[in-house]
C-alpha positions in Angstrom: 83.1 7.6 83.0 86.7 9.4 82.8 87.0 11.9 79.9 88.5 10.7 76.8 89.4 14.2 75.7 90.7 17.0 77.7 90.4 20.3 75.9 92.6 23.3 76.9 91.8 26.8 75.8 92.0 30.7 76.3 88.6 31.9 77.7 88.9 34.6 75.2 88.4 32.1 72.3 85.2 30.4 73.7 83.3 31.5 70.7 85.3 29.6 68.4 86.2 26.6 70.7 82.5 26.1 72.2 80.8 25.2 68.7 83.4 22.9 68.0 83.3 20.9 71.5 79.5 21.1 71.1 79.7 19.0 67.9 82.2 16.8 69.2 79.7 15.9 71.9 76.7 15.5 69.6 79.4 12.8 68.0 79.3 11.1 71.2 82.7 12.0 72.3 83.2 12.5 76.0 85.5 15.5 76.5 86.0 17.6 79.3 86.4 21.2 79.0 86.2 24.4 81.5 83.1 26.4 80.3 82.9 28.4 83.7 85.9 30.8 82.9 87.6 30.2 86.2 91.0 32.3 86.9 94.6 31.5 88.4 94.8 29.4 91.0 91.3 28.3 91.2 91.8 26.9 88.0 94.5 25.0 88.9 92.5 22.5 91.0 92.6 18.7 91.7 89.7 18.6 89.4 91.8 19.8 86.6 94.6 17.6 87.0 92.6 14.4 87.7 90.9 15.1 84.1 94.0 15.5 82.4 95.6 12.4 83.8 92.3 10.5 83.3 92.0 11.4 79.8 93.3 9.9 76.6 94.1 12.9 74.3 94.8 16.2 75.1 93.3 18.7 72.6 95.0 22.3 72.5 93.2 25.1 70.9 96.0 26.9 69.7 96.0 31.1 69.2 97.8 33.9 70.5 95.9 34.2 73.7 96.0 30.6 74.4 100.0 30.4 74.2 100.0 33.5 76.5 97.6 31.9 79.0 99.7 30.4 82.2 96.9 28.1 82.9 97.0 26.7 79.2 100.8 26.5 79.7 100.5 24.4 83.0 97.9 22.2 81.5 100.0 21.6 78.4 103.2 20.7 80.5 101.0 18.3 82.8 99.7 16.4 79.7 103.0 16.0 78.2 104.7 14.8 81.6 101.8 12.4 81.6 102.8 11.5 78.2 99.3 12.3 76.8 98.4 12.2 72.8 98.5 16.2 72.3 96.8 17.4 69.1 96.9 20.9 68.6 93.9 22.8 66.7 95.2 26.2 65.7 92.0 28.3 65.6 94.4 31.4 64.1 97.9 31.9 62.9 100.3 32.2 65.9 103.7 31.7 66.8 104.5 29.2 69.3 106.3 30.5 72.4 109.6 29.2 73.5 107.9 27.7 76.8 105.8 25.4 74.5 108.0 24.7 71.6 109.6 21.2 73.3 106.0 19.8 74.1 104.8 20.8 70.7 107.8 19.9 68.5 107.0 17.8 65.4 103.5 16.9 66.5 100.8 16.7 64.0 98.1 19.4 64.3 94.9 20.5 62.6 93.5 24.3 61.1 90.2 25.5 62.1 89.0 28.0 59.6 86.0 30.2 60.8 82.7 29.1 60.2 83.9 25.4 59.3 82.8 24.0 62.7 81.5 20.8 61.0 84.6 20.2 58.7 86.7 20.7 61.9 84.7 18.3 63.9 85.0 15.6 61.1 88.8 16.2 61.2 89.2 15.8 64.6 87.4 12.5 64.7 89.1 11.2 61.7 92.2 11.8 64.0 91.0 10.4 67.1 89.7 7.3 65.1 93.5 6.4 64.4 94.0 6.5 68.1 91.1 4.6 68.8 88.9 7.0 70.5 85.4 5.9 70.1 82.2 7.8 70.4 80.0 6.8 73.3 77.2 5.9 70.9 76.1 2.2 71.4 78.2 -0.3 69.1 77.3 -3.9 68.1 78.6 -6.2 70.7 80.5 -8.9 69.2 79.7 -12.4 70.0 81.8 -14.3 72.7 84.3 -16.9 71.1 83.0 -20.2 71.6 85.5 -22.1 73.9 86.4 -24.8 71.6 87.7 -22.3 68.9 91.5 -22.1 68.7 92.8 -19.2 71.0 95.8 -18.6 68.4 93.3 -16.6 66.3 92.2 -14.2 69.0 95.6 -13.9 69.9 97.0 -12.9 66.4 94.3 -10.3 66.1 95.0 -8.9 69.4 98.6 -8.6 68.4 97.9 -7.2 64.8 95.8 -4.3 66.8 98.8 -3.7 69.0 101.0 -3.3 66.1 98.5 -1.4 64.6 97.9 1.0 67.3 101.6 1.3 67.9 102.4 2.3 64.3 99.4 4.9 64.3 100.9 6.3 67.6 104.4 6.4 65.8 102.6 8.5 62.9 100.7 10.7 65.1 103.7 11.6 67.0 106.3 11.6 63.9 108.3 14.8 63.5 107.6 14.7 59.8 104.7 17.0 59.9 105.9 20.4 61.0 104.0 23.1 62.6 104.2 25.2 59.8 102.7 23.0 57.3 99.3 21.7 58.0 98.6 18.4 57.3 94.9 18.3 56.9 93.3 20.3 53.9 90.1 21.7 54.8 87.1 21.0 52.3 86.3 24.2 50.3 83.5 26.3 52.0 80.0 26.1 50.9 79.1 29.6 49.4 77.0 31.6 51.8 73.3 32.1 50.9 73.0 35.3 48.9 69.3 35.6 49.9 69.9 35.3 53.4 70.7 39.0 54.1 71.3 41.2 57.0 70.6 45.3 57.2 73.8 46.6 59.0 73.4 49.6 61.1 73.6 52.6 58.9 76.1 55.6 59.4 74.7 59.0 60.4 76.3 61.6 58.5 76.0 64.9 60.5 76.2 65.8 64.1 77.0 62.8 66.5 74.2 61.6 68.3 71.9 64.1 66.9 69.9 62.1 64.3 70.8 58.5 65.6 67.6 57.1 66.5 66.1 58.6 63.2 69.0 56.6 61.1 68.1 53.3 63.3 64.2 53.7 62.9 64.7 53.9 58.9 67.0 50.8 59.1 64.4 49.0 61.4 61.8 49.8 58.7 63.8 48.6 56.0 64.5 45.4 58.0 60.9 44.9 58.3 59.9 45.6 54.8 62.5 43.2 53.4 61.2 40.3 55.8 58.0 40.7 53.8 59.6 39.6 50.7 59.1 36.3 49.7 62.4 34.3 49.2 64.5 36.5 51.6 65.5 35.4 54.9 66.3 38.5 56.8 68.4 38.7 59.9 66.9 40.1 62.9 67.6 43.9 63.9 68.9 43.0 67.4 71.6 40.7 66.0 72.4 43.6 63.2 72.8 46.0 65.8 75.6 44.7 67.4 77.8 45.6 64.3 77.2 49.2 64.8 80.6 50.9 64.5 82.3 47.6 63.4 85.3 47.7 61.3 85.0 43.9 60.6 85.4 42.7 57.0 82.0 41.7 55.3 83.3 38.3 54.7 83.9 37.6 58.5 80.4 39.1 59.2 78.7 36.8 56.8 80.6 34.0 58.4 79.5 34.7 61.8 75.6 35.4 61.0 75.7 32.6 58.2 74.5 35.4 55.6 75.6 35.8 52.0 74.4 39.3 51.5 75.2 42.4 53.6 73.3 45.9 53.2 75.2 48.7 54.1 74.7 52.3 54.1 74.4 56.0 55.5 71.9 58.7 56.1 72.4 62.4 55.8 69.4 64.4 57.4 69.4 68.3 56.8 66.3 69.7 58.1 63.5 68.1 56.3 65.6 66.4 53.3 66.8 63.0 53.4 70.0 61.3 51.7 70.1 57.5 51.9 73.1 55.9 50.3 72.9 52.1 50.0 75.2 49.1 49.0 74.7 45.7 48.8 77.8 43.5 49.4 78.3 39.8 48.7 79.5 38.4 52.0 81.4 35.5 49.9 84.0 37.9 48.2 83.4 41.0 50.2 82.6 42.8 46.9 80.1 45.6 46.2 77.2 44.1 44.1 75.2 47.3 43.8 75.0 50.7 45.1 72.6 53.7 44.8 71.5 56.8 46.5 68.1 58.1 47.3 67.0 61.7 48.0 63.5 62.9 49.2 61.9 64.7 52.2 61.2 63.0 55.3 57.6 62.7 54.8 58.3 60.7 51.6 60.5 58.3 54.0 58.2 55.4 53.0 58.5 55.8 49.2 62.0 56.2 49.8 62.2 52.8 51.7 59.9 51.1 49.1 62.4 51.9 46.4 65.2 50.5 48.1 63.6 47.4 48.5 62.6 47.0 45.1 66.3 47.7 44.2 67.5 45.0 46.5 65.2 42.6 45.0 66.1 43.3 41.5 69.7 42.4 42.4 69.0 39.1 44.2 68.3 35.9 42.1 64.6 34.8 41.9 63.4 37.4 44.1 60.0 38.7 43.1 58.3 41.7 45.2 55.1 41.8 46.1 54.0 45.3 46.3 51.0 44.8 48.2 52.6 43.3 51.0 55.2 46.1 50.9 52.3 48.8 50.9 50.3 47.0 53.6 53.2 48.3 56.2 52.2 51.8 55.2 49.0 51.7 57.2 51.3 51.4 60.2 53.3 54.3 59.5 53.1 58.4 59.7 54.1 61.1 57.3 54.3 63.2 60.7 58.2 63.6 61.2 57.9 64.8 64.9 55.5 61.6 65.6 58.2 59.6 63.9 60.9 60.9 65.7 59.1 60.3 69.2 58.4 56.8 68.4 62.0 56.1 67.5 63.4 57.6 70.8 60.7 55.5 72.3 61.5 52.2 70.7 65.2 52.3 71.9 64.3 53.1 75.6 61.9 50.2 75.8 63.9 47.3 73.7 67.4 48.5 74.9 66.8 49.9 78.4 64.9 47.1 80.3 64.7 49.3 83.1 61.7 51.1 85.3 63.2 54.4 84.2 63.3 54.1 80.6 60.3 52.2 80.4 58.5 55.3 81.9 60.3 57.3 79.8 59.0 55.3 76.6 55.5 55.3 77.7 55.8 59.2 77.9 57.1 59.4 74.4 54.5 57.1 72.6 51.9 59.2 74.3 53.4 62.0 72.8 53.4 60.5 69.5 49.5 59.5 69.3 48.7 62.8 70.1 50.6 64.1 67.5 49.2 61.7 64.8 46.1 59.7 66.3 46.5 57.5 63.0 49.7 56.3 63.9 49.2 52.3 64.3 52.8 51.6 65.2 52.9 54.2 67.9 49.7 52.6 69.4 51.1 49.0 69.3 54.6 50.5 70.8 52.4 52.0 73.6 50.8 48.7 74.2 53.9 46.9 74.6 55.3 49.8 77.0 52.3 49.5 79.2 52.7 45.9 79.3 56.2 46.3 80.2 55.4 48.6 83.1 54.2 45.2 84.8 57.3 43.5 84.1 59.3 46.1 85.5 57.2 46.5 89.0 55.8 50.0 87.6 52.1 49.1 87.6 49.9 46.2 89.0 49.1 43.7 85.8 45.4 44.6 85.7 46.1 48.3 85.7 49.0 47.7 83.0 47.4 45.3 81.1 44.2 47.3 80.6 46.1 50.0 79.4 48.1 47.9 77.4 44.8 46.3 75.6 43.2 49.5 74.9 46.5 50.8 73.0 46.5 47.3 71.1 42.9 47.8 70.1 43.4 51.1 68.6 46.5 49.7 66.7 44.6 46.8 65.3 41.5 49.2 64.3 44.0 51.1 62.3 46.0 48.0 61.0 44.4 44.7 61.4 47.9 42.9 60.2 50.1 44.8 62.7 52.1 42.0 64.2 53.2 43.6 67.2 49.5 44.6 68.3 48.1 40.9 67.2 51.2 39.2 69.4 50.4 41.8 72.1 46.6 41.3 72.3 47.5 37.4 72.4 49.4 37.9 75.6 46.7 40.1 76.9 44.2 37.4 76.1 46.1 34.8 77.8 47.3 36.6 80.8 44.3 39.3 81.5 41.3 37.3 79.9 42.6 33.7 80.7 41.3 32.9 76.7 43.5 30.2 75.4 41.7 30.1 72.3 41.9 33.6 71.3 45.5 33.7 72.5 46.1 31.0 69.9 44.0 32.6 67.1 45.9 35.9 67.7 49.3 34.1 67.5 48.3 32.2 64.5 47.7 35.6 62.6 50.7 37.2 64.2 53.5 34.4 64.2 55.5 33.4 61.2 58.6 31.1 62.3 60.5 32.1 58.8 60.2 35.8 59.6 58.7 37.1 62.9 60.6 39.5 65.2 61.8 38.5 68.7 58.8 39.9 70.2 56.5 37.9 68.5 58.4 34.9 68.7 58.3 35.5 72.7 54.6 35.8 72.5 54.2 32.5 70.9 56.7 30.9 73.2 55.1 32.3 76.4 51.8 30.5 75.3 53.6 27.3 74.6 55.3 27.5 78.1 51.9 28.1 80.0 50.8 24.6 78.3 53.9 23.0 79.1 54.9 22.4 75.6 58.5 22.4 76.1 59.7 20.7 72.8 57.9 22.9 70.5 59.0 26.0 72.6 62.6 25.0 72.2 62.0 24.4 68.6 60.4 27.8 68.2 63.0 29.6 70.1 66.0 28.1 68.5 64.4 28.9 65.1 64.2 32.4 66.0 67.8 32.4 67.3 68.6 31.1 63.6 67.2 34.5 62.3 68.2 36.8 65.2 71.6 34.9 66.9 72.2 37.8 68.9 69.2 38.5 70.9 69.6 38.1 74.4 65.8 37.4 75.2 65.9 34.6 72.7 68.8 33.0 74.0 67.5 33.4 77.9 64.1 31.8 76.6 66.2 28.9 75.2 68.3 28.6 78.2 65.0 28.2 80.2 63.2 25.6 78.3 66.4 23.7 78.4 66.9 23.8 81.9 63.3 22.6 82.4 64.1 19.9 79.9 67.0 18.7 81.7 69.5 20.0 78.8 71.7 21.6 81.4 74.9 21.9 79.3 72.6 23.8 76.6 71.1 26.1 79.5 74.5 26.8 81.1 75.8 27.7 77.3 72.7 30.2 76.4 72.2 31.7 79.7 76.1 32.8 79.4 75.0 34.2 75.9 72.4 35.9 77.0 74.5 37.7 79.7 77.2 38.5 77.4 74.7 40.2 74.9 72.7 42.1 77.9 74.9 41.9 81.3 72.1 43.4 83.3 69.2 41.2 82.0 67.4 40.5 85.1 65.8 37.2 84.7 69.0 36.1 82.7 71.0 37.0 86.1 68.3 34.9 87.8 68.7 31.6 85.8 72.4 32.0 85.8 72.3 32.3 89.6 70.1 29.0 89.8 72.6 27.2 87.7 75.6 28.4 89.6 73.9 27.4 92.8 73.4 24.0 91.4 76.8 23.7 91.1 77.8 25.2 94.4 79.4 28.1 93.2 77.7 30.7 95.8 80.6 33.2 95.5 80.6 33.5 91.8 76.6 33.9 91.9 76.8 36.7 94.6 79.5 38.7 92.7 77.5 38.3 89.4 74.1 39.5 91.3 75.6 42.3 93.0 77.2 43.8 89.9 73.7 43.4 88.5 71.8 45.3 91.2 74.4 48.0 90.8 73.9 48.1 87.1 70.0 48.2 87.9 69.5 49.6 91.3 66.7 48.0 93.4 65.9 45.6 91.0 63.6 43.2 92.7 64.3 40.0 90.7 67.9 40.6 91.2 67.6 41.1 95.1 65.4 38.1 95.5 68.1 36.0 93.4 70.7 37.0 95.8 68.7 36.5 98.8 68.2 32.8 98.0 71.9 32.6 96.9 72.5 33.5 100.5 69.9 31.3 102.1 71.4 28.1 99.9 75.1 29.4 100.9 73.7 29.2 104.6 74.3 33.0 105.2 70.5 33.3 106.5 70.9 36.5 108.4 71.9 38.3 104.9 69.1 36.3 103.2 66.4 37.2 105.7 67.5 40.9 105.6 67.0 41.3 101.5 63.6 39.1 102.3 62.5 42.0 104.7 63.4 44.9 102.1 61.4 43.2 99.6 58.3 42.9 101.9 58.8 46.4 103.3 59.1 47.8 99.7 55.9 45.9 98.8 53.8 48.4 101.2 54.8 51.4 99.1 55.5 49.9 95.6 54.4 47.3 93.4 56.6 44.5 94.0 55.3 41.1 91.8 53.8 38.3 94.1 55.6 36.1 91.9 59.2 37.2 92.9 58.4 37.1 96.7 56.8 33.4 96.1 59.9 32.2 94.6 62.1 33.8 97.5 59.7 31.8 100.2 59.4 28.8 98.1 63.3 28.6 97.9 63.8 28.9 101.7 61.2 26.3 102.7 58.4 28.3 103.6 55.8 26.8 101.6 52.6 28.3 103.5 54.1 32.0 102.8 54.9 31.0 99.1 51.2 29.6 98.6 49.8 32.9 100.0 51.8 35.1 97.6 51.1 32.7 94.6 47.5 33.5 95.4 48.1 37.2 95.5 49.9 36.7 92.1 46.4 35.1 90.9 44.5 38.0 92.2 46.8 40.9 90.6 46.6 38.8 87.2 50.3 38.7 87.0 51.9 37.2 83.9 54.0 34.7 85.9 50.8 33.1 87.3 50.5 31.2 84.1 54.0 29.8 83.9 55.3 30.1 87.5 54.1 26.5 88.4 57.2 25.6 86.1 60.0 27.2 88.0 62.4 24.7 90.0 61.7 26.1 93.3 57.9 26.0 92.8 57.9 22.2 91.6 58.3 21.6 95.4 54.7 22.9 95.9 52.9 20.5 93.3 51.5 18.0 95.7 50.3 20.7 97.9 46.3 20.8 98.2 46.5 24.7 98.7 48.7 25.1 95.8 46.4 23.0 93.2 43.2 24.6 95.0 44.4 28.2 93.8 44.5 27.1 89.9 41.5 25.0 90.1 39.4 27.9 91.7 40.9 30.2 88.9 39.3 27.4 86.2 43.0 26.9 85.0 44.2 23.7 86.6 43.3 21.3 83.7 44.5 23.7 81.0 47.9 24.5 82.7 48.4 21.1 84.3 47.6 18.9 81.5 51.0 18.2 80.6 51.5 16.5 83.9 48.6 14.4 83.4 50.0 13.2 79.8 53.2 12.2 81.4 
């Protein structure tokens, strides 16, 4: 079906444009838009020309960047020459350049206000309705007129419709509405929910870099404590940290995160003394609604944080603080400043690094922390997660890594039975090491709360659902997580994967790009992105992306495997085989996960070798063995008796493949 709408925009405006396009598609509009960010001559392809010529309406998302885009200029010129209805939508105030004034002179336009995506989509639909651009949703089929009925009535109706359509087109192209006077009035925005809050990164008052990790740790603690307060919806710390050093006005941050209250502040550490300055900002108005300073010794850190949480609650409507829930968190903490310092350094390495080197260093720092304070539950929970990650980064074999992880989690839960990271971590161990589905689910029931869980806990929950093939539930849980942590690369990556499984390829494409925009060297995000690009025959783009990923994280086996498959599908067999041989050679001297090599073999069609490495993955108790069967390259093995035999002998066939039996 030819597109009804062609959308032209600057790639730099995609954060504002894509949500509007998504809304229009949800309403059934057939819209063509380049979402790949192709440049130069490659963009100006026959496909683009055909899309413009076959469309009915040309939408221009107008901005300064769009007006300076050579491609947008050419697209607008072609639309004008083809006599297309042109609808400019201004996403910012921008002066129309001389090259476009002729095409846009006197044309009606719309104005998009940031955060008003639904209203803009409604206004576009109303305008399109005047042009007889209908959604693709099924419409009632009119009954055919009887042959005995007079044709004159049909002719009159048709004539009236033609006259009406010409009148609408005349109104649409009329020079009366000018570019300086928007003809569409946006409805008043609904106030942002003040009880939906975000704790933004605090400023470190002191020597740059000296205590940044302490400041970040205190802010993370505040985030966790506030998430325990009934009635508050707290944005995840991953998203909050993206505003570090930002000069963006509070009102704009509020619109981006859909949050009505911002908590900002600064921390000064002088020796053992702390001074914490906090202010509460109404994101609807940008005004400061409350501010206070807190002073104390760093050994009193928890008491200072508790006072801040109580004050925040008092200054928001309908919030009652349950102090017992706040005090429960004290069980996981420490009064040892040096141990706290080590844990904060380790957290940054573990959750921001995603590399072999950063994971190894994080393990070392956590181990130092528990030596200084053997009762530090959060340090043991972090150590458990760090050991768990040594398998994912190919440092240790899973049996070794998971056993160490299990021991650390058990110590954490002995000290604090409600520690959510340790509960979720033990759920992972129960699933992947012990293969005890029942216990894994019981632990998740204690750890997971859709309204307040951190992204790591959500990931454990989605892994359980993924192993069972419960993709719709997995998508729902992940999307809920994104609602609270909209800038978490891991959550966007999971959401991209589950939508790929479900066949929602546009959502998979969209969220894989978001994940990489937030974490460019994220190995599994690169892997999925390469699959999507290969599906579209964009091998060169996939190659360039993966080569850069390997430069950013040298010798990462996942990215090397992904690049090898790109070369194979691109018919560059020698390059592909060289990368496969490199991985096989390395596997004799370091741990290369069996699932990585099995994917490689499956993708190039060597089923016997793929099954051989899947068996090795089972023997090593690799995490991916429990979810590998969903991968698009592995699905070709589902009809293999040898493949199914591995899962039957492991006692997992019914548990893992029940979703296939139910279909």
